[in-house]
N, C-alpha and C positions, 0 to 999 in steps of 0.2 A: 489230669492236671499234674504238672511236675511239682516236686517239693519246693524248688526254688521259686516258682511262680506263686504257689499257694501261700508261702510264708512272706513273700513280698507284699501280697495283697492284705494279709491279716496283720502285718506289722503295726499299723496304727491302732488296732484293737487289742494287741497282745497284752499290754500292761493292764488294761481294764479287766481282762479275763483272768489273768494269773497273778498279778502283783499282790493282791490282798491274801488270796488263799494260800500261797506258798511261802510267804515271808518267813514265818517261824520255822518251817521245815528247812528252808535254805540256810538260815542263820545257824540252826543246830548242826547241820551237816558241815558247814564251813568252820565251825568252832574246832574241828579236828585238825585244821591247818596249823603249823607251828606259828607261834606268836613272836618269834625272834628270828635271827639270821637274815640272809638275803638270798632267797631261793627263786628258781625259775618255775613258774606254775602256768600250766595251760588250762584255760577254761574253754572247753570244746563245745560248741553250740551255745555261745554266750548270749544269743538273742538280743534283747534290748538292754542287757546289762543288769538284770535284777539281782545277780549275785554280788555285784560290786560294792554295795553299801555294807556288806557283811564280811569282807575279806580283810586280813591284816595288811596294814599299809607298808610293811617292811619289805615286801617281796616285789619281784618283777613279774608281771602277768602278760600273757598273750591271750587275747580273746579272739577266738575263731568262730566265724559263722558263714553259712552258705550264701546269705543275701546281703547286699549293700544296704537295703532298707532297714534291716535289723541293726547292723553296725552303726548306721547313722543315728539311731535312737539310743544306742549304748553310749555313744561318745559323751553326751552331757553328764553321764553318771561317773565318769572317770575322776573328776575333781583333781585332787592332789596325788592320786595313785599313779604308779608307774605301769601303764598299760599300753601295749601295742595291739591295735585291732587289725586282724588279717581276714580277708575274704577267702574262704577255702572250704574243702569238703572233709567232714569228720571221718569219712570212710577211706580217704586217701590223703593223709595229712602232708602238708608241704614242709616238713621238718626232718632233720637228720635223726638217726637213731640215738636213743638215750640222751636226749637234750633237756628233759624236764624232770624236776625233782618230784613234782606232784601233778596230777591231772584231775580236773573237776568235770564230771559228766552229769549235769543236772538236767533232767527231762530231755535227753537226746537219744538214748538207746532205743526208746520206744517210738522215736520219730523217724529216724533214718530208715531207708528201705532195707539195709543189711546191717543189723546190729552186731553180727559176728565180725564183719569187716571193721566196723567202728571200734570194737573192743580190741581186736587184733592190732590195729594201727595205734591205739592208745598204748598198748603194751610195748610196741616197738619204740615209741618216742620217750617212754618212761625210763628213768635211770634205775638200775638195780637197787632195791631197798626202798624205792619210792612208793607212794600210795595213789590209789584212784578212789575218789569220792563219788558215789553214785546215788542219785535220788530219782526214782522213777516208779512206774507201775509195771508189775510183772505178774503173769499167771504162775501158779504153782505147778510143778511137774505133774502131769496127769489130770489137771483140773479141766472139767468140761467147759464151764463158763459159756454156755450156749448163746446167751444174749450178747455178751461182749464179742464173741467170735462173729456173730451175725452182723453186728454194727461195724465191726472191723472191715468188712467187705467194702464199705464206703469210706470210713474214716481214714484208712491207711493211705488213700489217694489224696486226701485233703489236708489233714493236720497231724494225725498220730495213729500209731498202731495200738491195738488193744489185745493182741494175742502173743506178745513176746514172753517167752519162758526164760528167765535169767540163767538158770542152770544150763540150758542148751547154748546160750550165748557164751557163757564162761568157758565152755569146752573148747572154744576156738583160740583161747589164750592160756595155755596150760602153765605158763610162767607166772600167772597171777593167782594168788591164793586169797580166800575169804578170811579177813580178820574179824569182821563184825557184820551182822545182818539183822537189822531191826525192822519189824513190821510197823507201819504207820497207819495211814488212813484206809478206810473202806475194807475193814477186816483183813488188813495186811496186803491188800492189792498194791498199795504204795509202800515202798521199802527204802530204807537208808542203808547202803552197803559200802563197806570199806574194803578195798583189795590192796594187797602188798605184792610187789614184784620180787621174786626170788633173787637173792644176791648171787 
C-alpha cells in the first residue's frame, strides 16, 4: 500500500490515535520557535494540524502534507493563524532554495520512505542560520532492537518506520548541525532534536 493511500485511509482516526499522547511533546518542541518577528515557517508533514494550537501567531506558516484528506482535517485548526496549506511531498519539496526561516519536522522522518531525502530537502529550503525542530522515534547507532526491526517489515508499508537511525539520516545534510538532542519517551526512542543550518 502506498503512503498516500494509507494516510488517506487513516486520516479520520489520526487524531484519536495521536492527539492526546503527543500534545505535551509537540508544545515543548514548538516553544523553541521565536515569539516575535514575522518569519516564514514550514511545517512539513502537517497531518491534521496537531501542531497548530501550539505555534506563535506572529509568523506565516506553510503546512505541507502528502494527502488532501489530512489537509482537509488541518484546515479547521488554522483559526486566526496565517497558514497556507500545500499538498506535496516532503522528499521533494515544491519550494525554492533558502525560503524558510525555520522548519518543523514532527513525526515525519520516520514515516517517509526516504528520511535522508526528506532531511536533505529540508536543508535546501532552509535559510542559513535557520533551525529544524524534529520530534520522532529513532534507533540509536548500532542498536539491535530485534522486535522493532521485525515489526518494521510490516509497519513501514502502512503507517511508520521503526528502524530509522537519526545519525545516518543526518549524514545526508552536512550543512545541518545538532544544537540539542533530548531523549523523551520509551527509553530515549523518541527524541526532540534541534538542528541549525550553517551560515
